[in-house]
C-alpha positions in Angstrom: 11.1 18.6 -3.4 10.2 20.5 -0.1 6.5 19.4 -0.1 7.7 15.5 -0.8 10.0 15.4 2.4 7.2 17.1 4.2 5.0 14.6 2.8 6.9 11.1 3.6 7.8 12.9 7.1 4.0 13.7 8.0 3.0 10.1 6.6 5.7 8.4 9.0 4.9 10.5 12.2 1.1 9.6 11.3 1.5 6.0 11.2 0.7 3.7 14.4 2.6 0.7 13.0 5.1 -0.3 11.0 6.0 -3.4 9.1 9.4 -5.2 10.2 11.3 -7.5 7.8 14.3 -9.0 8.9 16.5 -12.6 8.9 16.2 -15.1 10.8 19.3 -17.6 12.0 18.7 -19.8 9.4 18.5 -16.9 6.7 15.2 -17.6 6.3 13.0 -14.0 5.9 10.6 -12.9 8.3 8.0 -9.9 8.4 6.0 -8.7 11.1 4.5 -5.4 12.4 4.3 -3.6 15.8 3.0 -0.4 16.9 5.8 2.4 16.5 6.7 6.0 17.3 9.1 8.3 15.6 11.1 10.9 17.3 12.4 14.3 15.6 15.4 12.7 14.3 13.4 10.0 12.3 14.1 7.3 14.1 11.8 4.9 14.9 10.9 2.7 18.2 9.4 -0.1 18.9 8.3 -2.0 22.1 8.2 -5.8 21.7 8.3 -9.3 23.4 11.3 -11.5 23.2 8.6 -14.6 23.3 8.4 -13.5 19.7 10.2 -15.1 16.8 10.6 -11.5 15.2 12.6 -10.4 18.7 15.1 -12.8 18.4 16.1 -12.0 14.9 16.3 -8.4 15.9 18.8 -9.0 18.6 20.8 -10.9 16.2 20.4 -8.5 13.1 22.0 -5.2 12.5 19.9 -4.1 9.9 16.3 -4.4 8.8 13.9 -3.1 6.3 10.7 -1.6 7.9 7.5 -0.3 5.7 4.9 2.3 6.3 1.9 1.8 4.3 -1.6 3.2 3.6 -4.4 1.3 5.0 -6.4 -0.5 2.1 -9.5 1.2 3.2 -8.2 4.3 2.8 -6.5 4.0 -0.7 -8.2 5.4 -3.9 -6.2 2.2 -5.9 -4.7 -0.9 -4.8 -2.2 -0.7 -6.8 -0.8 2.7 -5.5 -0.9 2.5 -2.0 1.3 5.2 -0.4 4.5 3.6 1.4 7.5 4.6 3.1 10.3 2.0 3.2 13.5 2.2 4.8 16.7 0.4 5.4 17.6 0.8 8.9 20.3 0.0 11.3 19.0 -1.9 14.5 20.0 -1.0 18.5 18.4 -2.0 21.4 17.4 0.4 24.1 18.5 -1.0 27.5 16.3 -0.4 30.5 18.4 0.0 33.1 22.1 1.2 31.5 23.4 5.0 31.1 21.9 7.1 28.6 20.0 4.1 27.3 18.1 4.1 30.7 17.2 8.0 29.8 16.0 7.2 26.3 13.7 4.3 27.4 12.0 6.5 30.1 11.8 9.2 27.5 10.1 6.9 25.0 8.2 4.9 27.0 6.1 8.1 28.2 5.8 9.0 24.3 4.6 5.1 23.8 2.2 6.2 26.5 0.7 9.2 25.4 0.3 7.6 21.7 -1.1 4.1 23.0 -2.6 4.9 26.3 -2.6 2.4 29.3 -1.4 -0.6 27.7 2.2 0.5 27.6 2.3 0.5 31.5 1.7 -3.3 31.6 3.7 -3.9 28.9 7.0 -2.5 30.2 6.2 -4.3 33.9 7.0 -7.2 31.8 10.4 -8.4 32.1 9.9 -9.9 27.9 9.4 -6.5 26.8 12.2 -5.0 24.9 12.6 -1.5 23.0 14.2 -1.3 19.7 15.4 1.9 17.8 15.8 1.9 14.0 18.0 4.4 12.5 17.2 4.8 9.0 19.8 5.1 6.3 18.1 5.4 3.1 14.6 4.8 1.9 12.0 5.1 -0.9 8.8 7.1 -0.9 6.0 5.8 -3.3 3.0 8.1 -3.6 1.5 6.4 -6.9 2.2 5.6 -10.8 5.1 7.6 -11.6 5.2 9.2 -8.3 8.2 7.5 -6.4 11.0 8.8 -4.8 14.3 7.8 -3.0 15.5 9.1 0.5 19.1 9.9 0.9 21.5 11.7 3.1 22.5 12.1 6.7 19.1 14.0 7.2 17.1 12.1 4.8 16.2 14.9 3.3 18.0 14.3 -0.3 15.1 13.4 -2.5 15.2 12.4 -6.0 12.1 11.7 -8.3 12.6 7.9 -9.9 11.9 7.5 -13.3 9.8 4.4 -13.8 10.8 3.9 -17.7 14.6 3.4 -16.5 14.3 2.7 -12.7 17.1 5.7 -12.3 16.8 8.5 -10.4 16.0 11.8 -12.3 
């Protein structure tokens, strides 16, 4: 399963964006996407405006679901796009408070390295906030009969899922 671990970590690290599923104050589901960065602990970071509906949901919710998915134009078969889905805890990273301030600066530098000068413009705007998503557990799907659960504190406990029973093998 070490090969699967390496594949899902590389898949996540190579991604430029992530889909975000949350629930609004009326308990209606919402989905959006955001450019993202991923750190060595597999924490996912986004930088988003509070003017968007999804940010209000993120500020109110503790858990969200995230999905990294293979681009349609790169997949061999549309029904088996490679995808990685995580249930995550959500934390807001403040610009000016203690450790959070140091983390903010570090992650802004990483966003800038990945996405360029647009980041300096975005962080100069007061409405842009940073969020950190900490994965709890997940699923990595590579194709028919190639689905795996991801669990454990280090997200390194990988189990194959049997499609005939829906259970781990």
